[in-house]
C-alpha positions in Angstrom: 0.1 0.1 0.0 2.8 2.6 0.9 4.7 1.4 -2.1 1.8 2.1 -4.5 1.2 5.4 -2.8 4.8 6.5 -3.4 4.6 5.3 -7.1 1.5 7.3 -7.4 3.2 10.3 -6.1 6.1 10.0 -8.2 3.9 9.5 -11.4 2.1 12.8 -10.5 5.2 14.6 -10.1 6.5 13.5 -13.5 3.0 14.5 -15.0 3.3 18.0 -13.2 6.9 18.4 -14.3 6.0 17.4 -18.1 3.1 20.1 -17.9 5.5 22.8 -16.8 8.1 21.9 -19.3 6.0 21.7 -22.1 5.9 25.3 -23.0 9.7 25.7 -22.7 10.2 22.7 -25.0 7.6 23.9 -27.6 9.3 27.4 -27.4 12.9 25.9 -28.1 11.4 23.6 -30.7 9.7 26.6 -32.7 12.8 28.7 -32.5 14.3 26.1 -34.9 11.3 25.9 -37.3 10.9 28.0 -40.5 8.0 30.3 -40.7 5.8 27.9 -42.7 6.3 25.0 -40.3 5.8 27.1 -37.3 2.4 28.2 -38.5 1.1 24.8 -39.8 -0.5 24.0 -36.6 1.0 20.6 -36.3 2.1 19.4 -32.7 5.6 18.1 -33.8 8.2 18.8 -31.2 11.0 18.0 -33.7 11.4 20.4 -36.5 11.4 18.6 -40.0 14.2 21.0 -41.2 15.9 22.5 -38.3 17.2 26.1 -39.3 19.4 28.7 -37.3 18.1 31.5 -39.5 15.7 32.7 -37.0 18.4 33.3 -34.4 20.6 35.0 -37.1 17.9 37.3 -38.5 16.6 38.0 -35.0 19.9 39.1 -33.8 20.8 41.0 -36.7 17.8 43.0 -36.5 16.8 42.2 -40.2 13.0 43.0 -39.4 12.0 46.3 -37.9 15.6 47.1 -37.1 15.2 45.8 -33.7 18.5 46.1 -31.5 18.0 42.6 -29.9 21.8 42.5 -28.6 21.4 46.1 -27.1 18.2 45.0 -25.4 20.1 41.9 -23.8 22.9 44.3 -22.7 20.4 46.7 -21.1 18.9 44.0 -19.1 22.2 42.6 -18.0 23.4 45.9 -17.0 20.3 46.8 -15.2 19.8 43.4 -13.6 23.6 43.3 -12.3 23.8 46.9 -11.0 20.4 46.7 -9.4 21.1 43.5 -7.8 24.4 45.0 -6.5 22.7 48.0 -4.8 20.1 45.8 -3.3 22.6 43.4 -1.8 24.6 46.3 -0.3 21.7 48.5 1.0 19.4 45.7 2.2 22.2 44.0 4.1 23.1 47.1 5.9 19.5 48.0 6.6 18.7 44.6 8.0 22.0 44.6 10.1 20.9 47.7 11.6 17.4 46.6 12.4 18.5 43.2 13.7 21.6 43.8 15.6 21.7 47.6 16.7 19.4 47.5 19.8 20.3 51.4 20.3 18.5 52.2 16.9 15.8 54.6 17.5 12.4 53.1 16.4 13.8 49.9 14.9 10.8 47.8 15.5 8.6 50.6 14.1 10.9 50.8 11.1 10.9 47.0 10.5 6.9 46.9 10.8 7.0 49.5 8.0 9.2 47.6 5.9 6.9 44.5 6.2 3.8 46.6 5.7 5.2 47.8 2.3 5.3 44.3 1.0 1.5 44.3 0.9 1.3 47.3 -1.5 0.8 46.2 -5.1 3.7 47.4 -7.1 1.6 48.4 -10.0 -0.1 51.1 -7.8 3.5 52.9 -7.6 4.1 53.0 -11.2 2.1 56.3 -11.8 3.7 58.2 -9.0 7.2 56.9 -9.9 6.6 57.8 -13.5 5.6 61.4 -12.6 8.8 61.7 -10.4 11.3 60.5 -12.8 9.6 62.5 -15.6 10.0 65.6 -13.5 13.7 64.7 -12.7 14.3 64.1 -16.4 15.1 60.6 -15.8 12.8 58.8 -18.2 14.4 56.7 -20.8 17.6 56.4 -18.8 19.4 53.6 -16.9 18.6 55.2 -13.5 14.9 54.9 -14.2 15.4 51.3 -14.8 17.5 50.7 -11.9 16.4 52.7 -9.0 12.8 51.3 -8.5 14.0 47.9 -8.3 16.4 48.8 -5.3 13.6 49.9 -3.1 12.0 46.6 -2.3 11.8 45.3 1.4 12.0 41.7 0.6 15.7 41.8 0.8 15.6 43.5 4.1 13.2 41.0 5.5 15.1 38.0 4.3 18.3 39.1 5.6 16.8 40.4 9.0 15.8 36.6 9.6 19.3 35.6 9.1 20.9 38.4 11.3 18.6 38.1 14.1 19.2 34.4 14.4 22.9 35.0 14.6 24.5 33.5 17.8 24.7 36.4 20.2 27.8 34.7 22.0 29.8 35.3 18.7 28.9 38.7 18.8 29.6 39.3 22.3 33.1 37.7 22.0 33.7 39.9 19.0 32.8 43.1 21.0 35.1 42.0 23.9 38.0 41.8 21.3 37.2 45.3 20.3 35.4 44.8 17.1 33.2 47.9 16.2 30.1 47.8 14.5 31.5 48.1 11.1 33.8 45.1 11.4 31.0 43.2 13.0 29.0 43.6 9.7 31.7 43.3 7.3 34.0 40.7 8.7 31.8 38.5 11.0 28.2 38.5 9.9 28.5 39.0 6.0 31.0 36.1 5.6 28.4 33.9 7.3 25.7 35.1 5.1 27.3 34.2 1.7 24.6 31.6 0.9 21.6 33.7 1.9 23.2 36.6 0.0 23.6 34.4 -3.1 20.0 33.5 -2.8 18.8 37.0 -2.6 21.0 38.0 -5.4 19.4 35.1 -7.6 15.8 36.2 -6.8 16.5 39.9 -7.2 18.4 39.5 -10.7 15.5 37.3 -11.8 12.9 39.8 -10.6 14.8 42.7 -12.4 15.5 40.9 -15.5 12.1 39.6 -16.1 10.4 42.7 -15.1 8.1 43.7 -18.0 5.5 46.5 -17.2 7.9 49.1 -15.6 10.4 49.1 -18.5 7.4 49.8 -20.8 6.6 52.9 -18.8 10.2 54.0 -18.2 11.7 53.8 -21.7 10.7 55.8 -24.9 13.3 54.7 -27.4 13.9 51.3 -28.7 17.7 51.4 -27.8 16.8 51.8 -24.1 14.1 49.0 -23.8 15.1 45.8 -22.1 14.8 42.4 -23.5 11.3 41.7 -22.1 9.8 45.1 -23.4 11.8 44.5 -26.6 10.1 41.2 -27.3 6.7 42.5 -26.7 7.4 45.3 -29.2 8.4 42.6 -31.8 5.2 40.8 -31.1 3.2 43.7 -32.1 5.2 44.6 -35.2 6.5 42.8 -38.2 7.5 39.7 -36.0 3.6 39.2 -35.2 3.2 36.3 -37.9 6.9 35.2 -37.6 6.6 33.0 -34.5 10.0 31.2 -35.3 12.0 34.4 -34.9 9.9 35.3 -31.6 10.8 32.1 -30.1 14.2 32.2 -30.9 14.8 35.8 -29.2 12.7 34.4 -26.3 14.9 31.3 -26.0 18.0 33.6 -26.1 16.4 35.9 -23.6 15.9 33.0 -21.0 19.6 31.9 -21.2 21.0 34.5 -18.7 18.4 33.6 -16.1 18.9 29.7 -16.6 22.7 30.1 -16.4 22.7 32.3 -13.1 20.2 29.7 -11.5 22.3 26.8 -12.4 25.6 28.5 -11.1 23.9 29.6 -8.0 21.9 26.4 -7.4 24.3 25.2 -4.7 24.1 28.3 -2.6 20.4 28.4 -3.1 20.0 24.8 -1.6 22.6 25.6 1.1 20.5 28.7 2.3 17.3 26.7 2.4 19.0 23.9 4.2 20.7 26.0 6.9 17.4 28.0 7.3 15.6 24.7 8.0 18.3 23.6 10.4 17.8 26.9 12.3 
């Protein structure tokens, strides 16, 4: 009975995995099909005549003069810089809230951070757009990067790690004359490598995959990110060229997949250590 139940759960897990992977497999398959085969409506996962022309023509901007490579660079720059800023600011804020008892109103500040997580981000788009437009920052990297650095999720995540850090180690460090900055930089941060890597992965994926705000914040094709750029392609001459759209979408997913694979060990380690605590 127990064995049958395990087999049933395994089959269910396999079925769910297949359902999740089906769109991804179909995307990659269509990327290697010509337009005629892609529009034929046949459910064939293996292209009859595989071609890489979709990748070549899409990257070269043959249709609509689309700067796909520039979009990818924009997304990588915005994601990398934004992630770096988030890791630095959020770690310092979490350290102050968790390990500095003399910080005025620290519980109130932390409650405000938590409360901000309940505000739908879409409600802030119009005020942010008006503010950036007033400052003359629309269609710049600043407009794409700065909103992503104001989230409270990283503060909450790192706060939970810092608050559970053994007080005995901190007290021993203070007896040895370690000040607050060195406590943060030399003791707590080396211990938080895994959780920082996890936060970095989530942050980069969130910024890289952001779709709505880049549409608001950019006005020229050259400043669009890859997500907004592909949406622009889908409404232009590429509308009936599903092969090229899928080829560009496949390329767009590669950075996120690579980063997740490289950071998977740190991600699993962070979850495991959190479970042990």
